[in-house]
N, C-alpha and C positions, 0 to 999 in steps of 0.2 A: 364308580368312584375314581378309577384311574383316569378316566376321561375328564372328569370335573377337576381333578388335581392338575392335570396337564393344562387345562384351560386357565386356571388361576396362575400357574407358573409362567405360561407363555404371555399372559396378559401383563404380569408384573414386568417382565423383561421388555416387552414391546412398548409399554407406556413409558418406561424410564429411558428407553433407547431412541425414541422417536426424535427426528430432527425438529428442534423447537422453532427454527427460523422458517422452515417450510410449513410447519403447522400454523405459525402466525400469518404467513402468506395466504394459506388456504382459508383461514378464519376471516381474513379481510375480504376474500372473494365470496364469503357466505356459504362455504361448504358445510353441510349439516353434520357430517361425521367428524370433521375437524372441530366444529364448535362443541360437540359432545366431549371429545377428547380434551379440548382446552379447558372446559369447565371442570372435568375430573382432575386435571393437573393443576388447577388453580390452588388447590390445597393438597399437595402431594402427601402430607402426613396422613390425611384421611383416606386417600386413595390406597396408600400402602397398608393402612390398617384394615380397610375393607377386603383387599385381596388376601392378606395374611389370615384374617379371620376365616374367610371362606376356605382357603387352602388347608389351614390347620384343622378346621372342622371336618372337612372331607377326609383328610389323612387319618385322623383319629377314628372316624367311623370305619375306614378301610382296615385299620389295624385291629379294631375290635371284632369285626366280622371274620377276618382271617384267623384271629386267635381262637374264636369259637369253633370254626370249622376244623382247624388243626387239632384242637383238643379231642374232638369227636373222632378224628381219623387216627391220630398217633398218640393219644393219651397225654401223659405228663410232658413228653418231649415235644409235643405239638407247638407250644408258643415259641420255642427256640427255632424250630424248623420254619415256622411261619415268618419269624423276624428276618431270617436270612433270605428267604425267597422274596418276601415283600420288599425288603430293602433294595435288592437288585432290580426287581421289576419297576419299582417306583422311580429309582434313579434313572433307568433307561427310558421308560415310557412317560413318566410324569414330571421329570426334571430336565435332564440333559437334552432330550430330543425336542420338546416344545420350546425350551429356552433358546436352543440353537436356531430353530426356525424363526422365532420372534426376533432374535438379534440380527438375522439376515434380512427379514422383511418386517421391520417394526411398524411401518405405517399401515400395512394391510392388517396385521394382527391387532393393532390398537383400534383401528376403525371398526373392525368386526366385534371385538370384545366390548367396545363401548356400548353396543346395543344391550348387552346383558348387565354390564357393571353399573350403568346409570340407574335402572330400576332397582337393582340389588342394593345400591347405596341408600335408597329410601327404606327398603325393607329391613336392612341391618343397621339403620342409622343409630338407634340407641346403643347397640353393642359397639359400633365404631366410635361413637362419642365417648363412651366409657373408657375404651382402650386408649384413645387419643389423649384424654385428660391425664391418665396415668403416665403414658409415654412422654407427653410434652412436659410434665412435671420433672421427669428424670432428665430430659434434654436440657431443661433450664438450669440444671446443676452444672452444665458445661458452658453456661453463658449464651445459649442459643434459644431464641424465641421463635417457634415455628409459625406463630400467628402473624407476627410483624415482619418476618423475614421475606425479602423481596426475591421472588423466583424468576427474575428477569436476567437473562444472560447478555452481557455486553462484550463486544469484541474490541480489543485495542487495535491500533493500526497494523501492527505486525501480524496479529491473528487474522485480521481481515485480508491482509496481503496473502497469507497462506491459503485462505479460502479461495481467493481469486486465482492464485497460482495452481491450485489443485482442481480448478473447474474443468480442465481438460477440454473434451469435445463439446461441452455445454456452451462454451463461448468461442467465437472465432478468434484466431490468434491475434488479429489486429485489435479487436475490442479488448481482449485480455491484456495486451501490452499497454493500451491506453489507460486502463483502470490501474494497472500497476504503476504507471508513470504518475498518475494523479496522486497515488498514495506516497510516492517518493518525493513529491514536491516539498514536503516539510523537512526533508533531509538536506536540502541544498539551499544556498543563499544566492542573492542576485550577483554576488561577487563571482560565483562559479560559472555564470553564463554571460556575464557582461562582455561587451566589446571593449578591450583595453584602450586607454586614452591615446596611446601612440598609433592606434589603428582607426581612431574616430575621424570621419570625414566631416568637416564643418566649414563655416564661412567666417573668415577672419576680417573684421571690419577695418583693419589696418592695411589690407590689400587694396589695390586699385579697383574701381568699379568694373572695368572690362574683365579683369581676372575673376572677380566674384560672379559675374554673369556667365562666364565660361564654365565655372564650377556648377552653377545652378542648371545650366543646359545639358551638361554631360553627366550629372550625378545619377547614380542608379537607385538612390534612396528617395523616398517621398518627404522625409523630414530631416532637416539639417540643423545642428546647433549653431547659433550665431554668437560670436565672442569677439573680444577686443584684445588682440595680441596673444593671449593665453587662454586655454579652455577653462581655467579657473575663473575667468572674468566673463562668464556667460551672460548674455543679455536677453536671450530668448531662443525659441525653437521655431524655425521657419518651415511651414508646410508649403511644398512647391506649388500647390494649386493656387496659393495666394500670390505667387510670383507674377502671375498674369496681371495682377492689379497694378503693379508698378513698372512692369515691362510693357510699355505701350509705345509703339512707333520707334523713334530713334533711341538707341541705348544711352545717348548723352543726357537724356532726361532723368535717368535713374541715379539716385543718390544713396549714400550710406544711411541717411536718415530714413529714407523710404523703406529700405530693407529692415531697419530696426523697428519701424512702426508696425510692419505687418508680421513681425515675429511674436509668437505667443509667449506667455510667461513660463520660464523653465520650472521643471518639477524635479526636486531632489529627493533621493532616498538613501538611507544608510546602507553600506555594503553588507551588513549582517542581516538584512531583512530576508526572512524565509520566502521561498517562491510562492507558496500557497497564500501567504499574507499579501505579497506584492500583486498577485493576480486580483485579489479583492480590492487592493488600493487602486489599481488601474481602473477597475470598474467604478469605484466611488468617485475618483477624480475625473472620470471621463477623459482619460489621457492614454496615449499609446507609447510615449517615450519618457524615460526618466534618466537623470544624471546621477550616477552612483558616486557617493562621497565617503571618505574614510572618517575616522574619529576626529581628525583635525580640520575637516571641512574641505579637504583637497579633492578635486574631481579625479576619480580613478577610471571612469569609463562611462558607457551608456548601456542601458538595458531597454528593450522594447517589448511590447505586447507580443509581437511575432516570435521573439526569442523564447518567451514563456510558453506560448502555444506549441512551439516545436518540441519543447520538453515533454509534452503530452502526446502529440500525434506524430512526432518525428518531423524531419525536414520536409517542407512542402514548397519551398522556393529555391531557386538557384540564381546565382549571378556570376558574371564573367570573372570577377575577381577571385571567387572561390574556385572556378574551373581552371583558371590560369595558374593558381598557386595551391597545390595540394600539400597539406601539412603532414600527411602520413603516406609514405611511398614504399610499397613492398619491394624487398630486395631478395637476393638469392639466399638459400639455406635458412629461411624463416627469419631473416633480419628485416627490420623496418627502419627507413630513414625518416626521422621525425623532426619537424621544426621545433626549436627550443622554446618558442612562445606558445606552443600548443598546451591547452589545459589538460592536466593529468586525468581529470574526470572524463573528458572527451576521448582520450586514448583508451581508457578502460572500457567505455561504452562501445567504441568502434572495434577494438581488437579482443574484447571479452577478457581483459587482463585484470589484475588486482594490484596495481601499483598503489602505494600508500596515499591516502587522501587527507590525513590528519595534519599535514604540514603545508609546504608550498603548493600553490595552485598550478604552476606551469612546470613543464619538464625541465626547463633551464633552472628554475628555482629548486627543484628536487635534486638535480645534479650538483648545483652550487652549495646547497645545504650539506650534502654528503662530503664534497671535496673541501669545503670551507675556504675556497679561493677560486680565482679564474685561472685555469691551467695555462702554462706558457706553450705547451706543445700537445699534440694529440695523445690522449691516454685512454686506458680502459679500466673499468671498475664494475663491481657487482653490488646491487642493492636487492637483498632478498634473493628471489629466484629469477632475477633479470640481469642480463649482461649489457653494459653500456660501453660505447666507444664514441669519443668526440669526433665529429666529422668536419665541423667548421667553427672556428673561434673568431671572436672580435675582441676589442679592448674592453667591452662592457658585459659581454655575455657569451654563452655557448649557443651559437646560432643554430647548429644542426647536430643531432646525435643519431648514432645507429644503435638500435635496441633490439635485443632478442630475448625471448622467454626460454629459460633453461628447462630441459625436460626433467 
């Protein structure tokens, strides 16, 4: 009886503790044991009813037998002695021990117990049905319908992130990082990763043709925005492979109209577009570069497919401009010299800091918001647990700052 009671107790814990996502994976692979367990768990009310009927039946028989034996041995005091001994024995051998094992190895216990629970469910079906009818009627008093309740567990993005983060050795660090970055795409917008308009390299049609050709030949980028005087007057995006179509022979044959003709139509996106949405937009539009505009239609910068992919896999390209001008320069005593135009988000990712992200996007903007003006001289200040010191000032902004994380 103790062994049977231990079986039902362990089965209950194992069935309720099994990893539903791994079980679903195994059922898709056609694992027979997983299919049996999944079928039993399809109606957990009936499974629990089956296990508890079996467990209570076995326990009651054990109590009856022990009481009869105890009365014959100890007389009227027998039932009390039997109750004390049986309670201790059943707790240790039929409850705590099997449930502990089942909680540690739910898959093994569930797969083995399903061999016996499946035929037992047919054998005790009338009793299970009667118990469930009564229990479900009581449950409905609390507004729950066990028959229509969906037993499908869904993970929200944060829970899925925790699952990936806790995968540990099951996933290589690089793959784990990429999955986490994909989940983080919806937290950021194109404004967070765009190249600001003051750093955009393009072709101004108001310049002379020789100067435009010089920019085309020396550009490190494959696509350049084409505009007239101001980037807000964009006429198209020139892919440099198309430059060979109008640069033939003598440069004197090249005209502004030729450059304009081979530029493709510009693609504009709002600065508030989420990165996961923009990735799909690039795919649908068959486009690799977009001009980022604010609510007034003013161009704020550009974002490329490459920028988006680097948010997932990390930086996979370099250019001399980035190598010549490092935005974050380590200094002595844990100080960092940082360009004021550097995005706060990039600083946090590079240095593993937690500078506030709910305000200005750049370090200069963060400092200006705190100071509420452009300082006339070098000053120091603290924001949260970070110490700031201005290192270079201009009439329009704080060009460089020294920043240190306080211990």
